[in-house]
ZADO-1210 file (C-alpha; in nm, 4 decimals, padded with zeros to 6 digits):
<atoms>
<atom x="00.0000" y="00.0000" z="00.0000" code="MET" pos="1"/>
<atom x="00.1023" y="00.3606" z="-00.0578" code="ASP" pos="2"/>
<atom x="-00.1197" y="00.4694" z="00.2324" code="VAL" pos="3"/>
<atom x="-00.2930" y="00.2708" z="00.5064" code="VAL" pos="4"/>
<atom x="-00.5627" y="00.4302" z="00.7186" code="THR" pos="5"/>
<atom x="-00.8219" y="00.3133" z="00.9695" code="PHE" pos="6"/>
<atom x="-01.1354" y="00.4476" z="01.1310" code="GLY" pos="7"/>
<atom x="-01.5134" y="00.4380" z="01.1385" code="GLU" pos="8"/>
<atom x="-01.7220" y="00.4713" z="00.8243" code="THR" pos="9"/>
<atom x="-02.0978" y="00.5069" z="00.8586" code="MET" pos="10"/>
<atom x="-02.3958" y="00.4838" z="00.6308" code="VAL" pos="11"/>
<atom x="-02.5021" y="00.8377" z="00.5455" code="LEU" pos="12"/>
<atom x="-02.8601" y="00.9415" z="00.4757" code="PHE" pos="13"/>
<atom x="-02.9392" y="01.2873" z="00.3458" code="HIS" pos="14"/>
<atom x="-03.2787" y="01.4235" z="00.2398" code="PRO" pos="15"/>
<atom x="-03.3547" y="01.4571" z="-00.1285" code="SER" pos="16"/>
<atom x="-03.4543" y="01.8222" z="-00.0806" code="SER" pos="17"/>
<atom x="-03.3248" y="02.1110" z="00.1295" code="ALA" pos="18"/>
<atom x="-03.5706" y="02.0868" z="00.4184" code="VAL" pos="19"/>
<atom x="-03.5265" y="02.0261" z="00.7930" code="PRO" pos="20"/>
<atom x="-03.4953" y="01.6556" z="00.8676" code="LEU" pos="21"/>
<atom x="-03.8280" y="01.6536" z="01.0495" code="ARG" pos="22"/>
<atom x="-04.0001" y="01.7365" z="00.7198" code="PHE" pos="23"/>
<atom x="-03.7938" y="01.5067" z="00.4975" code="ALA" pos="24"/>
<atom x="-03.9830" y="01.2154" z="00.3466" code="GLY" pos="25"/>
<atom x="-03.7230" y="01.0788" z="00.1062" code="GLN" pos="26"/>
<atom x="-03.3550" y="01.0151" z="00.1669" code="PHE" pos="27"/>
<atom x="-03.0548" y="00.9219" z="-00.0447" code="GLU" pos="28"/>
<atom x="-02.8058" y="00.6704" z="00.0917" code="LYS" pos="29"/>
<atom x="-02.4271" y="00.6803" z="00.0652" code="THR" pos="30"/>
<atom x="-02.1328" y="00.6509" z="00.3064" code="ILE" pos="31"/>
<atom x="-01.9285" y="00.8898" z="00.5146" code="GLY" pos="32"/>
<atom x="-01.6086" y="00.8539" z="00.7135" code="GLY" pos="33"/>
<atom x="-01.2987" y="01.0739" z="00.7152" code="ALA" pos="34"/>
<atom x="-01.0478" y="00.7928" z="00.6770" code="GLU" pos="35"/>
<atom x="-01.2304" y="00.6078" z="00.4005" code="SER" pos="36"/>
<atom x="-01.2839" y="00.9454" z="00.2300" code="ASN" pos="37"/>
<atom x="-00.9065" y="00.9859" z="00.2148" code="VAL" pos="38"/>
<atom x="-00.8547" y="00.6291" z="00.0926" code="ALA" pos="39"/>
<atom x="-01.1145" y="00.6682" z="-00.1838" code="ILE" pos="40"/>
<atom x="-00.9727" y="01.0026" z="-00.2952" code="ALA" pos="41"/>
<atom x="-00.6219" y="00.8541" z="-00.3048" code="LEU" pos="42"/>
<atom x="-00.7426" y="00.5595" z="-00.5102" code="SER" pos="43"/>
<atom x="-00.9006" y="00.7953" z="-00.7624" code="ARG" pos="44"/>
<atom x="-00.5718" y="00.9854" z="-00.7795" code="LEU" pos="45"/>
<atom x="-00.3942" y="00.6660" z="-00.8809" code="GLY" pos="46"/>
<atom x="-00.2532" y="00.5323" z="-00.5545" code="HIS" pos="47"/>
<atom x="-00.2894" y="00.2075" z="-00.3609" code="GLN" pos="48"/>
<atom x="-00.4762" y="00.2688" z="-00.0372" code="ALA" pos="49"/>
<atom x="-00.5849" y="00.0299" z="00.2355" code="GLY" pos="50"/>
<atom x="-00.8640" y="00.0922" z="00.4862" code="TRP" pos="51"/>
<atom x="-00.8979" y="-00.0963" z="00.8172" code="ILE" pos="52"/>
<atom x="-01.2107" y="-00.0979" z="01.0328" code="SER" pos="53"/>
<atom x="-01.4774" y="-00.2978" z="01.2114" code="ARG" pos="54"/>
<atom x="-01.8272" y="-00.3106" z="01.0637" code="LEU" pos="55"/>
<atom x="-02.1446" y="-00.4730" z="01.1839" code="GLY" pos="56"/>
<atom x="-02.2230" y="-00.8065" z="01.0230" code="ASN" pos="57"/>
<atom x="-02.5368" y="-00.6506" z="00.8763" code="ASP" pos="58"/>
<atom x="-02.6585" y="-00.5181" z="00.5440" code="ASP" pos="59"/>
<atom x="-02.5242" y="-00.1721" z="00.6188" code="PHE" pos="60"/>
<atom x="-02.1804" y="-00.3147" z="00.6985" code="GLY" pos="61"/>
<atom x="-02.1726" y="-00.5111" z="00.3744" code="ILE" pos="62"/>
<atom x="-02.2848" y="-00.1997" z="00.1866" code="TYR" pos="63"/>
<atom x="-02.0042" y="00.0118" z="00.3370" code="VAL" pos="64"/>
<atom x="-01.7379" y="-00.2529" z="00.2632" code="ARG" pos="65"/>
<atom x="-01.8601" y="-00.3054" z="-00.0929" code="ASN" pos="66"/>
<atom x="-01.8797" y="00.0684" z="-00.1626" code="PHE" pos="67"/>
<atom x="-01.5217" y="00.1296" z="-00.0481" code="ILE" pos="68"/>
<atom x="-01.3884" y="-00.1833" z="-00.2163" code="ARG" pos="69"/>
<atom x="-01.5669" y="-00.0786" z="-00.5358" code="GLY" pos="70"/>
<atom x="-01.3577" y="00.2396" z="-00.5372" code="GLU" pos="71"/>
<atom x="-01.0392" y="00.0341" z="-00.5599" code="GLY" pos="72"/>
<atom x="-00.9464" y="00.0552" z="-00.1915" code="VAL" pos="73"/>
<atom x="-00.8111" y="-00.2587" z="-00.0261" code="ASP" pos="74"/>
<atom x="-01.0539" y="-00.3739" z="00.2454" code="THR" pos="75"/>
<atom x="-00.8956" y="-00.7109" z="00.3184" code="SER" pos="76"/>
<atom x="-00.8300" y="-00.6161" z="00.6843" code="ARG" pos="77"/>
<atom x="-01.1883" y="-00.5129" z="00.7599" code="VAL" pos="78"/>
<atom x="-01.3478" y="-00.7206" z="01.0393" code="VAL" pos="79"/>
<atom x="-01.7217" y="-00.7921" z="01.0569" code="PHE" pos="80"/>
<atom x="-01.8471" y="-00.7774" z="01.4155" code="ASP" pos="81"/>
<atom x="-02.1105" y="-01.0371" z="01.5044" code="GLN" pos="82"/>
<atom x="-02.2604" y="-00.8482" z="01.7994" code="THR" pos="83"/>
<atom x="-02.2418" y="-00.4755" z="01.7201" code="ARG" pos="84"/>
<atom x="-02.4044" y="-00.2743" z="01.4426" code="SER" pos="85"/>
<atom x="-02.2730" y="-00.0478" z="01.1701" code="THR" pos="86"/>
<atom x="-02.3218" y="00.3183" z="01.2598" code="ALA" pos="87"/>
<atom x="-02.5415" y="00.5561" z="01.0638" code="ILE" pos="88"/>
<atom x="-02.5775" y="00.9324" z="01.0451" code="PHE" pos="89"/>
<atom x="-02.8008" y="01.1914" z="00.8869" code="PHE" pos="90"/>
<atom x="-02.6883" y="01.5108" z="00.7173" code="LYS" pos="91"/>
<atom x="-02.9472" y="01.7837" z="00.6797" code="GLY" pos="92"/>
<atom x="-02.9386" y="01.9993" z="00.3676" code="LYS" pos="93"/>
<atom x="-02.9201" y="02.3735" z="00.4167" code="ARG" pos="94"/>
<atom x="-02.8757" y="02.5864" z="00.1047" code="THR" pos="95"/>
<atom x="-02.5426" y="02.7755" z="00.1045" code="GLU" pos="96"/>
<atom x="-02.4747" y="02.6654" z="00.4630" code="GLN" pos="97"/>
<atom x="-02.2759" y="02.3866" z="00.6218" code="GLU" pos="98"/>
<atom x="-02.5053" y="02.0858" z="00.6724" code="PRO" pos="99"/>
<atom x="-02.6178" y="01.9882" z="01.0208" code="LYS" pos="100"/>
<atom x="-02.5070" y="01.6372" z="01.1141" code="VAL" pos="101"/>
<atom x="-02.6764" y="01.3889" z="01.3487" code="TYR" pos="102"/>
<atom x="-02.4777" y="01.0790" z="01.4533" code="TYR" pos="103"/>
<atom x="-02.6130" y="00.7409" z="01.5636" code="TYR" pos="104"/>
<atom x="-02.2823" y="00.5717" z="01.6366" code="ARG" pos="105"/>
<atom x="-02.2623" y="00.5078" z="02.0123" code="SER" pos="106"/>
<atom x="-02.1665" y="00.1453" z="02.0798" code="GLY" pos="107"/>
<atom x="-02.1040" y="00.0747" z="01.7119" code="SER" pos="108"/>
<atom x="-01.8862" y="-00.2048" z="01.5775" code="ALA" pos="109"/>
<atom x="-01.6097" y="00.0439" z="01.4975" code="ALA" pos="110"/>
<atom x="-01.6032" y="00.1687" z="01.8562" code="SER" pos="111"/>
<atom x="-01.4738" y="-00.1787" z="01.9499" code="ARG" pos="112"/>
<atom x="-01.1597" y="-00.1413" z="01.7382" code="MET" pos="113"/>
<atom x="-00.8445" y="-00.2177" z="01.9358" code="SER" pos="114"/>
<atom x="-00.4729" y="-00.2817" z="01.8802" code="PRO" pos="115"/>
<atom x="-00.5563" y="-00.6469" z="01.8013" code="GLU" pos="116"/>
<atom x="-00.7196" y="-00.5283" z="01.4767" code="ASP" pos="117"/>
<atom x="-00.3848" y="-00.4215" z="01.3296" code="LEU" pos="118"/>
<atom x="-00.1753" y="-00.6459" z="01.1059" code="ASP" pos="119"/>
<atom x="00.1852" y="-00.5348" z="01.1585" code="GLU" pos="120"/>
<atom x="00.3109" y="-00.6960" z="00.8392" code="ASP" pos="121"/>
<atom x="00.0411" y="-00.5176" z="00.6385" code="TYR" pos="122"/>
<atom x="00.1137" y="-00.1790" z="00.7946" code="LEU" pos="123"/>
<atom x="00.4915" y="-00.2175" z="00.7698" code="SER" pos="124"/>
<atom x="00.4771" y="-00.2261" z="00.3900" code="LYS" pos="125"/>
<atom x="00.2981" y="00.1093" z="00.3574" code="ALA" pos="126"/>
<atom x="00.4718" y="00.4361" z="00.2780" code="LYS" pos="127"/>
<atom x="00.2341" y="00.6435" z="00.4926" code="TYR" pos="128"/>
<atom x="-00.0018" y="00.5776" z="00.7824" code="LEU" pos="129"/>
<atom x="-00.2919" y="00.8243" z="00.7855" code="HIS" pos="130"/>
<atom x="-00.4738" y="00.8915" z="01.1150" code="LEU" pos="131"/>
<atom x="-00.7468" y="01.1258" z="01.2330" code="THR" pos="132"/>
<atom x="-00.8543" y="01.2599" z="01.5687" code="GLY" pos="133"/>
<atom x="-01.1968" y="01.1042" z="01.5272" code="ILE" pos="134"/>
<atom x="-01.0850" y="00.7508" z="01.6078" code="THR" pos="135"/>
<atom x="-00.9448" y="00.8159" z="01.9594" code="PRO" pos="136"/>
<atom x="-01.2710" y="00.9892" z="02.0502" code="ALA" pos="137"/>
<atom x="-01.4771" y="00.6752" z="01.9872" code="LEU" pos="138"/>
<atom x="-01.3601" y="00.4700" z="02.2870" code="SER" pos="139"/>
<atom x="-01.0644" y="00.3900" z="02.5109" code="ASP" pos="140"/>
<atom x="-00.9747" y="00.0884" z="02.2964" code="SER" pos="141"/>
<atom x="-00.9794" y="00.3067" z="01.9839" code="CYS" pos="142"/>
<atom x="-00.7491" y="00.5531" z="02.1561" code="ARG" pos="143"/>
<atom x="-00.5118" y="00.2676" z="02.2416" code="ASP" pos="144"/>
<atom x="-00.5289" y="00.1572" z="01.8795" code="LEU" pos="145"/>
<atom x="-00.4080" y="00.4962" z="01.7553" code="VAL" pos="146"/>
<atom x="-00.1018" y="00.5032" z="01.9813" code="PHE" pos="147"/>
<atom x="-00.0266" y="00.1391" z="01.9051" code="HIS" pos="148"/>
<atom x="-00.0422" y="00.2084" z="01.5314" code="ALA" pos="149"/>
<atom x="00.1945" y="00.5048" z="01.5603" code="ILE" pos="150"/>
<atom x="00.4490" y="00.2965" z="01.7518" code="ALA" pos="151"/>
<atom x="00.4149" y="00.0169" z="01.4973" code="MET" pos="152"/>
<atom x="00.4663" y="00.2550" z="01.2058" code="ALA" pos="153"/>
<atom x="00.7733" y="00.4066" z="01.3702" code="LYS" pos="154"/>
<atom x="00.9305" y="00.0627" z="01.4094" code="ARG" pos="155"/>
<atom x="00.9129" y="00.0141" z="01.0348" code="HIS" pos="156"/>
<atom x="00.9978" y="00.3637" z="00.9147" code="GLY" pos="157"/>
<atom x="00.6425" y="00.4390" z="00.7935" code="VAL" pos="158"/>
<atom x="00.5651" y="00.8114" z="00.7841" code="MET" pos="159"/>
<atom x="00.2690" y="00.9061" z="01.0040" code="VAL" pos="160"/>
<atom x="00.0272" y="01.1770" z="00.8889" code="VAL" pos="161"/>
<atom x="-00.2291" y="01.3096" z="01.1364" code="PHE" pos="162"/>
<atom x="-00.5424" y="01.5137" z="01.0663" code="ASP" pos="163"/>
<atom x="-00.6950" y="01.6260" z="01.4001" code="PRO" pos="164"/>
<atom x="-01.0443" y="01.6351" z="01.2440" code="ASN" pos="165"/>
<atom x="-01.2006" y="01.7418" z="01.5730" code="ILE" pos="166"/>
<atom x="-01.5574" y="01.6263" z="01.6378" code="ARG" pos="167"/>
<atom x="-01.6860" y="01.8050" z="01.9480" code="LEU" pos="168"/>
<atom x="-02.0036" y="01.5965" z="01.9443" code="LYS" pos="169"/>
<atom x="-01.7804" y="01.3060" z="02.0525" code="LEU" pos="170"/>
<atom x="-01.5818" y="01.4670" z="02.3338" code="TRP" pos="171"/>
<atom x="-01.5096" y="01.7950" z="02.5119" code="SER" pos="172"/>
<atom x="-01.2620" y="02.0608" z="02.4001" code="LYS" pos="173"/>
<atom x="-01.0415" y="01.9803" z="02.6986" code="GLU" pos="174"/>
<atom x="-01.0321" y="01.6068" z="02.6232" code="GLN" pos="175"/>
<atom x="-00.9713" y="01.6730" z="02.2545" code="ALA" pos="176"/>
<atom x="-00.6862" y="01.9167" z="02.3152" code="LYS" pos="177"/>
<atom x="-00.5021" y="01.6913" z="02.5611" code="GLU" pos="178"/>
<atom x="-00.5250" y="01.3786" z="02.3462" code="THR" pos="179"/>
<atom x="-00.4663" y="01.5386" z="02.0079" code="LEU" pos="180"/>
<atom x="-00.1591" y="01.7312" z="02.1203" code="ILE" pos="181"/>
<atom x="-00.0135" y="01.4056" z="02.2513" code="GLU" pos="182"/>
<atom x="-00.0881" y="01.2256" z="01.9242" code="ILE" pos="183"/>
<atom x="00.0501" y="01.5130" z="01.7160" code="ALA" pos="184"/>
<atom x="00.3794" y="01.5062" z="01.9082" code="SER" pos="185"/>
<atom x="00.4413" y="01.1519" z="01.7796" code="ARG" pos="186"/>
<atom x="00.3450" y="01.2118" z="01.4154" code="CYS" pos="187"/>
<atom x="00.5617" y="01.3274" z="01.1269" code="ASP" pos="188"/>
<atom x="00.3079" y="01.5526" z="00.9520" code="ILE" pos="189"/>
<atom x="00.0064" y="01.7270" z="01.1082" code="VAL" pos="190"/>
<atom x="-00.2793" y="01.8725" z="00.9005" code="LEU" pos="191"/>
<atom x="-00.5039" y="02.0859" z="01.1237" code="PRO" pos="192"/>
<atom x="-00.7742" y="02.3194" z="01.0063" code="GLY" pos="193"/>
<atom x="-00.7184" y="02.6691" z="01.1426" code="ILE" pos="194"/>
<atom x="-00.9902" y="02.6312" z="01.4092" code="GLU" pos="195"/>
<atom x="-00.8433" y="02.2968" z="01.5154" code="GLU" pos="196"/>
<atom x="-00.4997" y="02.4559" z="01.5315" code="GLY" pos="197"/>
<atom x="-00.6323" y="02.7339" z="01.7525" code="ILE" pos="198"/>
<atom x="-00.7928" y="02.4820" z="01.9887" code="LEU" pos="199"/>
<atom x="-00.4786" y="02.2696" z="02.0073" code="MET" pos="200"/>
<atom x="-00.2205" y="02.5476" z="02.0483" code="THR" pos="201"/>
<atom x="-00.4061" y="02.8529" z="02.1740" code="GLY" pos="202"/>
<atom x="-00.2533" y="03.0533" z="01.8882" code="LYS" pos="203"/>
<atom x="-00.4638" y="03.2395" z="01.6325" code="SER" pos="204"/>
<atom x="-00.2344" y="03.2824" z="01.3323" code="GLN" pos="205"/>
<atom x="-00.1385" y="02.9973" z="01.0959" code="PRO" pos="206"/>
<atom x="00.2327" y="03.0708" z="01.1349" code="GLU" pos="207"/>
<atom x="00.2042" y="03.0522" z="01.5136" code="GLU" pos="208"/>
<atom x="-00.0043" y="02.7339" z="01.5030" code="VAL" pos="209"/>
<atom x="00.2527" y="02.5651" z="01.2794" code="ALA" pos="210"/>
<atom x="00.5437" y="02.6840" z="01.4931" code="ARG" pos="211"/>
<atom x="00.3857" y="02.5487" z="01.8105" code="MET" pos="212"/>
<atom x="00.3116" y="02.2085" z="01.6572" code="LEU" pos="213"/>
<atom x="00.6680" y="02.1860" z="01.5248" code="LEU" pos="214"/>
<atom x="00.7955" y="02.2593" z="01.8741" code="LYS" pos="215"/>
<atom x="00.5579" y="01.9911" z="01.9987" code="ASN" pos="216"/>
<atom x="00.7493" y="01.7295" z="01.7989" code="GLY" pos="217"/>
<atom x="00.6038" y="01.7156" z="01.4477" code="SER" pos="218"/>
<atom x="00.8365" y="01.7462" z="01.1489" code="LYS" pos="219"/>
<atom x="00.5943" y="01.9333" z="00.9240" code="ALA" pos="220"/>
<atom x="00.2612" y="02.1137" z="00.9602" code="VAL" pos="221"/>
<atom x="00.0042" y="02.2223" z="00.7030" code="VAL" pos="222"/>
<atom x="-00.2714" y="02.4503" z="00.8316" code="VAL" pos="223"/>
<atom x="-00.5863" y="02.4337" z="00.6181" code="LYS" pos="224"/>
<atom x="-00.7526" y="02.7726" z="00.5665" code="LEU" pos="225"/>
<atom x="-01.0622" y="02.6797" z="00.3688" code="GLY" pos="226"/>
<atom x="-01.1237" y="02.8992" z="00.0654" code="ALA" pos="227"/>
<atom x="-00.8063" y="03.0938" z="00.1422" code="GLU" pos="228"/>
<atom x="-00.5878" y="02.7870" z="00.0812" code="GLY" pos="229"/>
<atom x="-00.3270" y="02.6629" z="00.3271" code="ALA" pos="230"/>
<atom x="-00.0079" y="02.7525" z="00.5121" code="TYR" pos="231"/>
<atom x="00.2775" y="02.5028" z="00.5358" code="TYR" pos="232"/>
<atom x="00.5974" y="02.4827" z="00.7390" code="ASP" pos="233"/>
<atom x="00.8305" y="02.1836" z="00.7276" code="ASN" pos="234"/>
<atom x="01.1120" y="02.3418" z="00.9222" code="GLY" pos="235"/>
<atom x="01.3146" y="02.4398" z="00.6175" code="SER" pos="236"/>
<atom x="01.0540" y="02.6022" z="00.3938" code="GLU" pos="237"/>
<atom x="00.7213" y="02.7660" z="00.4627" code="ARG" pos="238"/>
<atom x="00.4580" y="02.9769" z="00.2975" code="GLY" pos="239"/>
<atom x="00.0976" y="03.0340" z="00.1945" code="TYR" pos="240"/>
<atom x="-00.0601" y="02.8573" z="-00.1020" code="ILE" pos="241"/>
<atom x="-00.3793" y="03.0213" z="-00.2230" code="GLU" pos="242"/>
<atom x="-00.6976" y="02.8234" z="-00.2622" code="GLY" pos="243"/>
<atom x="-00.8784" y="02.7471" z="-00.5862" code="PHE" pos="244"/>
<atom x="-01.1912" y="02.9538" z="-00.6555" code="PRO" pos="245"/>
<atom x="-01.5232" y="02.7693" z="-00.6555" code="VAL" pos="246"/>
<atom x="-01.8192" y="02.9270" z="-00.8306" code="SER" pos="247"/>
<atom x="-02.0754" y="02.7614" z="-00.6025" code="ARG" pos="248"/>
<atom x="-02.0235" y="02.5642" z="-00.2832" code="MET" pos="249"/>
<atom x="-02.2702" y="02.2759" z="-00.2513" code="VAL" pos="250"/>
<atom x="-02.1378" y="02.0751" z="00.0448" code="ASP" pos="251"/>
<atom x="-01.8172" y="02.1584" z="00.2380" code="PRO" pos="252"/>
<atom x="-01.8013" y="01.8263" z="00.4235" code="ILE" pos="253"/>
<atom x="-01.5217" y="01.6088" z="00.2852" code="GLY" pos="254"/>
<atom x="-01.3085" y="01.9002" z="00.1626" code="ALA" pos="255"/>
<atom x="-01.0474" y="01.8547" z="00.4363" code="GLY" pos="256"/>
<atom x="-01.0185" y="01.4839" z="00.3618" code="ASP" pos="257"/>
<atom x="-00.9826" y="01.5668" z="-00.0070" code="GLY" pos="258"/>
<atom x="-00.7048" y="01.8074" z="00.0836" code="PHE" pos="259"/>
<atom x="-00.5254" y="01.5370" z="00.2818" code="ALA" pos="260"/>
<atom x="-00.5490" y="01.2946" z="-00.0105" code="ALA" pos="261"/>
<atom x="-00.4287" y="01.5508" z="-00.2636" code="GLY" pos="262"/>
<atom x="-00.1399" y="01.6538" z="-00.0396" code="PHE" pos="263"/>
<atom x="-00.0356" y="01.2915" z="00.0151" code="LEU" pos="264"/>
<atom x="-00.0659" y="01.2266" z="-00.3571" code="SER" pos="265"/>
<atom x="00.1789" y="01.5076" z="-00.4225" code="GLY" pos="266"/>
<atom x="00.4293" y="01.3698" z="-00.1705" code="LEU" pos="267"/>
<atom x="00.3936" y="01.0188" z="-00.3159" code="LEU" pos="268"/>
<atom x="00.4717" y="01.1610" z="-00.6586" code="ARG" pos="269"/>
<atom x="00.7916" y="01.3170" z="-00.5236" code="GLY" pos="270"/>
<atom x="00.6683" y="01.6736" z="-00.5516" code="TRP" pos="271"/>
<atom x="00.7812" y="01.9601" z="-00.3291" code="THR" pos="272"/>
<atom x="00.5710" y="02.0641" z="-00.0312" code="TYR" pos="273"/>
<atom x="00.4552" y="02.3698" z="-00.2223" code="GLN" pos="274"/>
<atom x="00.3339" y="02.1558" z="-00.5124" code="GLU" pos="275"/>
<atom x="00.1763" y="01.8968" z="-00.2829" code="ALA" pos="276"/>
<atom x="-00.0153" y="02.1612" z="-00.0863" code="VAL" pos="277"/>
<atom x="-00.1389" y="02.3140" z="-00.4112" code="ARG" pos="278"/>
<atom x="-00.2701" y="01.9749" z="-00.5233" code="LEU" pos="279"/>
<atom x="-00.4373" y="01.9338" z="-00.1838" code="GLY" pos="280"/>
<atom x="-00.6134" y="02.2673" z="-00.2317" code="ASN" pos="281"/>
<atom x="-00.7256" y="02.1587" z="-00.5771" code="ARG" pos="282"/>
<atom x="-00.8761" y="01.8280" z="-00.4646" code="VAL" pos="283"/>
<atom x="-01.0468" y="02.0004" z="-00.1713" code="GLY" pos="284"/>
<atom x="-01.2025" y="02.2494" z="-00.4141" code="ALA" pos="285"/>
<atom x="-01.3493" y="01.9690" z="-00.6237" code="TYR" pos="286"/>
<atom x="-01.5028" y="01.8139" z="-00.3124" code="ALA" pos="287"/>
<atom x="-01.7224" y="02.1107" z="-00.2198" code="VAL" pos="288"/>
<atom x="-01.8935" y="02.1301" z="-00.5596" code="THR" pos="289"/>
<atom x="-02.0949" y="01.8095" z="-00.5099" code="VAL" pos="290"/>
<atom x="-02.3310" y="01.6848" z="-00.2391" code="SER" pos="291"/>
<atom x="-02.1918" y="01.3910" z="-00.0419" code="GLY" pos="292"/>
<atom x="-01.8640" y="01.3105" z="00.1277" code="ASP" pos="293"/>
<atom x="-01.6806" y="01.1348" z="-00.1587" code="VAL" pos="294"/>
<atom x="-01.8815" y="01.2022" z="-00.4725" code="GLU" pos="295"/>
<atom x="-01.6817" y="01.5097" z="-00.5737" code="GLY" pos="296"/>
<atom x="-01.3305" y="01.3671" z="-00.5491" code="TYR" pos="297"/>
<atom x="-01.1595" y="01.3812" z="-00.8906" code="PRO" pos="298"/>
<atom x="-00.9490" y="01.1345" z="-01.0836" code="TYR" pos="299"/>
<atom x="-00.5961" y="01.2527" z="-01.1564" code="PHE" pos="300"/>
<atom x="-00.6610" y="01.2617" z="-01.5297" code="GLU" pos="301"/>
<atom x="-00.9502" y="01.5002" z="-01.4612" code="GLN" pos="302"/>
<atom x="-00.7207" y="01.7338" z="-01.2686" code="ILE" pos="303"/>
<atom x="-00.4670" y="01.7366" z="-01.5494" code="ILE" pos="304"/>
<atom x="-00.7391" y="01.8120" z="-01.7994" code="ARG" pos="305"/>
<atom x="-00.8997" y="02.0865" z="-01.5904" code="ASP" pos="306"/>
<atom x="-00.5888" y="02.2522" z="-01.4532" code="ASN" pos="307"/>
<atom x="-00.2936" y="02.3045" z="-01.6828" code="GLU" pos="308"/>
<atom x="-00.0853" y="02.4460" z="-01.3981" code="GLU" pos="309"/>
<atom x="-00.0466" y="02.1089" z="-01.2226" code="ILE" pos="310"/>
<atom x="00.3324" y="02.0482" z="-01.2291" code="PRO" pos="311"/>
<atom x="00.5083" y="01.7510" z="-01.3815" code="ARG" pos="312"/>
</atoms>
């Protein structure tokens, strides 16, 4: 694998029209999960990605596995839980606004993930391990899994990339800050959004956020700034990369995961940080133009066709 990632993916229902959920009568079904979003986006960009998780041994679990596998992602390490269910969530549509999300994931199969779910031989052959801050918020065993995976990756020289991806519906700001700072200190690259960076470091400017996380132990930091692009600092070079204009934003959820995939794709291709961040911005821009978490992610050939400035 070029990249291995793990985490919870849920079945996503969103209403067919932009009305409050209490008035919705028809729903469309797809999937949503930060880590599988990244794996799917990477697969579309031409890379080999593996996704590890636990799913309920139910129709929803089979649907999630088949969807992700159908996108070319390796799901051979997915475990089907015989006693716990696959989680679901609902995403309300609000025109020109960020959707409101309602989770039904407490006690899910994925919340039972633990260090025993990792195959060291499988992970050791990856170039990158991708993690998010969602997984440690699911349960104590999931938190243990994250730290175990980092230690395992370090033993085999696998680069660890961490997206804090804070979900305050899962834990408090205080719990999130304490755990995520500790995780970030052990990871090679950290990819916070600016609000996540502020929560983690107490600093308000991208340069300050990056500097604090570098002092915390990370080797490189990219601060995502939404429509404004991103700021990167890898200790030897730093700077702002402007975002790509979008004529109409349909759904912002999934943009950060698209950024992570585009950025990793650039690094896997041997590009500079500047070039990799620019590709991350481009993939993130595609994501917001379509409803759904993964539906907007582009194929690499599409990017080349649409954007002549992509290097190499």
